[in-house]
C-alpha positions, -999 to 999 in steps of 0.1 A, spaced: -420 319 678 -417 285 687 -448 280 690 -458 290 659 -430 269 641 -443 241 658 -478 249 646 -468 254 612 -449 216 618 -480 202 628 -500 215 600 -477 205 572 -478 167 589 -517 169 588 -512 181 552 -493 155 549 -517 128 559 -548 139 543 -525 141 510 -517 106 518 -552 93 524 -565 112 489 -539 89 476 -549 61 486 -581 67 481 -577 75 442 -559 45 440 -586 24 454 -610 42 430 -589 34 404 -585 -2 404 -625 -2 412 -629 13 379 -604 -9 359 -622 -42 374 -657 -25 366 -642 -20 331 -632 -54 327 -665 -70 338 -681 -46 314 -662 -59 287 -668 -94 294 -706 -88 300 -705 -71 264 -696 -105 247 -733 -120 258 -752 -91 243 -771 -101 215 -787 -72 204 -774 -40 186 -740 -62 178 -726 -33 163 -732 -5 189 -717 -27 213 -686 -36 191 -680 3 192 -688 5 232 -665 -24 234 -634 -6 218 -640 26 236 -639 6 271 -607 -15 261 -589 18 255 -604 37 283 -592 5 300 -556 7 288 -552 44 297 -565 35 334 -540 8 336 -511 28 325 -523 55 351 -524 29 376 -483 25 373 -481 64 380 -477 84 412 -513 99 415 -509 112 450 -511 151 436 -528 149 406 -562 164 413 -573 163 379 -572 129 377 -588 123 410 -619 145 398 -619 124 362 -628 90 380 -660 99 396 -671 109 361 -656 75 349 -678 59 372 -708 75 363 -704 66 328 -699 30 341 -728 29 360 -751 44 331 -733 16 304 -738 -12 333 -776 -6 334 -781 -5 294 -761 -39 293 -782 -57 315 -814 -41 299 -799 -54 268 -790 -90 280 -824 -93 295 -841 -76 265 -862 -57 289 -857 -20 270 -890 -4 259 -880 4 223 -853 -3 197 -846 33 190 -847 46 224 -818 19 229 -796 27 202 -799 66 210 -790 55 246 -760 37 232 -751 67 207 -751 86 239 -731 67 261 -703 61 233 -704 99 233 -697 98 271 -667 69 268 -652 94 241 -653 124 265 -639 102 296 -609 92 269 -601 126 257 -597 142 292 -578 113 303 -554 118 271 -554 157 279 -542 150 314 -512 125 300 -504 150 276 -496 173 306 -470 148 321 -484 122 340 -464 94 325 -434 110 334 -430 85 368 -450 56 352 -437 21 359 -424 1 328 -436 -30 322 -407 -53 318 -400 -68 287 -410 -106 285 -384 -131 277 -374 -147 245 -402 -174 241 -425 -161 265 -460 -171 260 -480 -150 238 -502 -136 264 -476 -122 282 -461 -109 250 -498 -93 243 -499 -78 275 -465 -63 266 -477 -51 236 -508 -32 251 -489 -15 277 -464 -1 247 -496 9 228 -507 27 257 -475 47 261 -477 56 223 -510 69 224 -511 90 255 -474 93 267 -455 126 260 -426 128 235 -401 113 255 -423 85 268 -435 76 231 -396 76 219 -390 49 249 -420 29 238 -410 28 202 -375 17 213 -393 -10 233 -411 -18 204 -384 -25 181 -366 -45 203 -391 -70 206 -404 -68 167 -368 -75 160 -360 -104 184 -397 -123 178 -419 -127 149 -447 -138 171 -449 -103 186 -452 -90 150 -480 -113 146 -494 -95 182 -487 -58 165 -507 -68 133 -537 -77 154 -532 -47 171 -542 -23 144 -537 6 160 -503 5 164 -499 3 123 -519 34 126 -495 51 155 -467 46 132 -477 60 101 -488 91 119 -451 92 139 -440 96 104 -451 129 102 -442 142 142 -419 169 144 -400 153 171 -371 135 149 -361 103 175 -401 93 171 -399 96 131 -367 76 131 -377 48 156 -411 45 134 -395 45 101 -374 12 119 -402 -2 133 -419 -1 100 -388 -14 82 -387 -45 102 -427 -53 98 -423 -48 64 -402 -75 62 -430 -99 68 -449 -109 37 -483 -110 55 -475 -73 67 -471 -53 33 -507 -48 23 -515 -37 57 -493 -11 57 -495 -3 23 -536 0 33 -527 23 65 -513 49 38 -476 41 50 -461 52 11 -467 91 14 -453 95 47 -423 71 38 -414 91 6 -416 129 26 -392 112 52 -369 104 20 -373 139 11 -370 161 43 -360 135 71 -327 131 93 -300 108 75 -308 78 97 -349 82 92 -339 84 54 -322 53 55 -345 33 76 -375 49 55 -355 35 25 -352 2 41 -388 -3 45 -399 9 8 -373 -15 -3 -391 -46 14 -426 -29 2 -417 -29 -34 -409 -64 -38 -441 -63 -48 -453 -49 -84 -481 -34 -73 -468 -10 -43 -438 -4 -67 -467 15 -91 -477 33 -55 -441 44 -51 -439 60 -85 -473 76 -86 -467 93 -52 -432 109 -66 -411 83 -49 -388 79 -82 -380 117 -84 -370 113 -44 -352 85 -48 -330 97 -76 -321 132 -61 -316 113 -26 -291 88 -45 -273 118 -60 -273 141 -29 -262 109 -7 -235 100 -30 -218 137 -26 -223 135 13 -212 95 12 -249 90 32 -256 56 45 -295 56 31 -274 53 -8 -277 18 -12 -313 11 5 -324 40 -15 -310 19 -47 -325 -12 -38 -359 6 -40 -349 18 -74 -336 -19 -85 -375 -27 -77 -389 -4 -94 -370 -7 -124 -383 -41 -127 -416 -26 -140 -408 -16 -177 -429 18 -175 -413 31 -144 -378 21 -157 -385 44 -189 -400 74 -164 -366 69 -142 -345 72 -172 -366 105 -183 -360 116 -147 -323 114 -153 -314 78 -140 -281 73 -164 -263 103 -151 -273 97 -117 -263 59 -118 -231 69 -135 -222 95 -107 -226 66 -83 -202 47 -101 -177 72 -94 -184 71 -58 -156 66 -31 -181 42 -14 -178 6 -29 -212 -3 -19 -226 25 -37 -206 21 -64 -217 -14 -69 -252 -4 -67 -250 20 -95 -228 -4 -118 -264 -31 -109 -284 -3 -119 -271 6 -152 -268 -29 -160 -309 -33 -152 -319 0 -169 -298 -10 -201 -314 -43 -201 -330 -49 -234 -330 -13 -242 -303 0 -266 -310 37 -267 -303 36 -229 -273 16 -234 -263 45 -262 -268 69 -233 -244 50 -209 -219 51 -239 -221 90 -242 -222 96 -206 -185 79 -206 -203 45 -187 -175 27 -205 -148 45 -193 -158 45 -158 -163 3 -156 -134 -1 -173 -112 23 -144 -133 1 -115 -112 -29 -131 -79 -12 -129 -54 -31 -110 -43 1 -93 -74 10 -76 -83 -2 -43 -117 -21 -55 -128 -53 -42 -129 -84 -63 -170 -81 -60 -167 -44 -75 -145 -60 -102 -170 -84 -109 -201 -64 -110 -184 -42 -133 -170 -68 -158 -210 -81 -158 -222 -45 -171 -195 -45 -194 -201 -76 -211 -239 -67 -210 -234 -31 -226 -204 -32 -250 -212 -64 -273 -243 -49 -290 -223 -25 -315 -190 -21 -329 -185 11 -321 -192 3 -279 -167 -24 -287 -142 -3 -302 -144 19 -274 -138 -6 -247 -109 -19 -264 -94 18 -269 -98 26 -232 -76 -3 -221 -98 -29 -213 -79 -56 -224 -48 -50 -204 -72 -49 -176 -91 -81 -185 -54 -98 -188 -45 -89 -153 -79 -104 -139 -71 -142 -159 -37 -141 -141 -46 -127 -110 -79 -126 -101 -101 -144 -75 -117 -175 -93 -152 -163 -98 -140 -133 -113 -118 -152 -134 -146 -174 -148 -163 -143 -157 -134 -128 -176 -132 -159 -195 -165 -156 -208 -162 -123 -217 -128 -128 -237 -148 -159 -252 -171 -132 -266 -144 -107 -277 -130 -137 -298 -161 -143 -314 -163 -107 -325 -140 -96 -356 -105 -105 -369 -88 -70 -352 -103 -78 -320 -84 -113 -318 -56 -98 -335 -55 -73 -303 -58 -97 -282 -28 -118 -297 -7 -85 -292 -18 -81 -254 -8 -115 -244 -39 -133 -241 -27 -169 -255 -4 -178 -232 -31 -172 -203 -53 -193 -224 -28 -226 -231 -25 -223 -193 -65 -223 -185 -67 -259 -207 -58 -276 -174 -87 -260 -154 -106 -287 -134 -140 -275 -148 -147 -290 -183 -168 -259 -191 -142 -235 -187 -114 -259 -203 -139 -259 -235 -142 -221 -235 -107 -217 -231 -99 -240 -262 -127 -222 -281 -105 -191 -278 -75 -201 -288 -94 -218 -321 -105 -183 -328 -70 -167 -320 -48 -190 -337 -71 -187 -370 -50 -149 -372 -19 -156 -393 2 -136 -369 -12 -157 -337 -6 -186 -353 34 -175 -357 34 -160 -317 17 -196 -307 44 -215 -327 74 -197 -305 61 -215 -272 79 -247 -284 53 -267 -256 24 -252 -273 15 -280 -296 27 -306 -274 2 -296 -250 -25 -298 -274 -20 -327 -284 -19 -345 -247 -51 -331 -240 -67 -347 -267 -88 -377 -251 -96 -406 -272 -117 -418 -246 -138 -384 -242 -173 -376 -263 -161 -358 -296 -172 -324 -283 -148 -323 -257 -122 -324 -285 -138 -302 -310 -119 -267 -303 -83 -288 -300 -87 -302 -331 -99 -272 -346 -67 -256 -335 -45 -286 -348 -64 -281 -378 -52 -242 -383 -21 -255 -373 -14 -274 -400 -11 -245 -423 22 -238 -411 53 -262 -419 68 -259 -386 36 -267 -367 27 -300 -390 71 -312 -380 60 -303 -344 29 -324 -345 46 -355 -363 72 -355 -338 52 -353 -307 50 -386 -289 13 -376 -281 4 -380 -319 -10 -414 -308 -39 -395 -292 -47 -380 -330 -42 -415 -345 -63 -430 -318 -91 -403 -323 -90 -412 -364 -93 -448 -357 -128 -438 -338 -138 -422 -365 -136 -389 -358 -135 -367 -389 -114 -338 -378 -88 -360 -364 -88 -379 -398 -87 -344 -420 -59 -332 -399 -36 -368 -403 -43 -366 -444 -26 -325 -442 3 -340 -421 9 -370 -447 40 -370 -464 53 -405 -483 71 -417 -450 36 -412 -428 15 -426 -462 29 -459 -455 23 -458 -419 -9 -447 -418 -25 -460 -448 -46 -483 -428 -63 -454 -411 -70 -436 -444 -84 -463 -462 -111 -469 -432 
């Protein structure tokens, strides 16, 4: 029994030595094959005849070289199929080398025969590549060594070598290896623009990424969409991606991918559609319908892909014909639904899109109004809501663009409590929102007498008196114009006079040194007030009436008119010199 066990052990050790020797021989033959391929590639560049044929052969040699180089990093000791493939590759290399020498020396017997031989060598190389790919598919790359990622600022050659290695793994690795290679690719293209240029030069990677979007393997689909999104961020790459047929697969990811895949596909399309020609391609391939559906479903589930999908729609709406198609496909109801979203980013996107599609289109504005758009926008401005200043500012801009085109929309706006919301922002909002609210209030005050009455009833005048002290000349002038429009209404004048300091402040703000336009609306306010006896008395008693007198002395016509209306027997003697000028 011991002897039998010893014999078994001896056989086993002998087999191990034999296997090791075979492995070493296989690795040696592999190294020789790689070296011969490199030599042949170099030799092919010196061939002047049949350039198209040799360009095709060189491409096959480079592809074969990539596959064998990757295999060099693997444990080949037990892979008999690979060992059987090397001699076949060697034979093809021998034949190719012979043809190359004859082409260099021009020692071939006839052109047609040589062309036939070159076609045959291409077929043989293609068969070698196919057999090699079959071995990889069986899992040989599982134990492959990974080339270290070059550091930031690495030279172009190091980066190119790394990208070529990733290309090999993408082409012939199993699902796991492809996924790891895509992750690595995304790291380098995100960090180094130089790597993006290398990827573009290596056109095969773009083709692979397009194909990977159709993969059933979710991780590969998601990573491919991410890589495409990064590459699409470069202007010079977009036409290449579109030319490679990227748009249709991206739309299919929008329709049936995972949430992460949809988000990445939408980001890629958002960058691609910055070019209006690409916008047409997206629309032509069903992108509008897919994006609107995505926004509706994403709003219900709170998907992260909603905002980039809205970004694509925003780009598409820049083309008038596509914008009309969006409306026909139900864009208005979709965007109103987004405004109701609990997610603020989605809500802001919805508001912006409503504003875009309604631009210069009264029929769309009416569709939004009929759909309850005004009430929803006013609700966003509600101080009791938790929305940010950014959301309120966006809503206010949309209201300004939507609601001043007709009296009916203006009445709806006022009737749903907008004035109270606007007044709250004037009192408490951040500066950027306050300034926008001043512009909106000015537009309101330019509309109708009833609107000005409603603004007076709501308490706008004290706020605009306060705003007359703003640092910005532009906004001081707007505040003065709002007050001017409001005090034209008798009951608003009465309210204005109830605050004793109002008249004093208007006179104080008159600047005799300032250009006439700076005093225009302040003087108009005073002119309206002179119709009231109590206002005339307050003006005459004010210590700042001298500002009015100086303006009259400087030939300001409005100031002279006011002083004439203020005239009494007592003032006539004092101011007679000014009147006669």
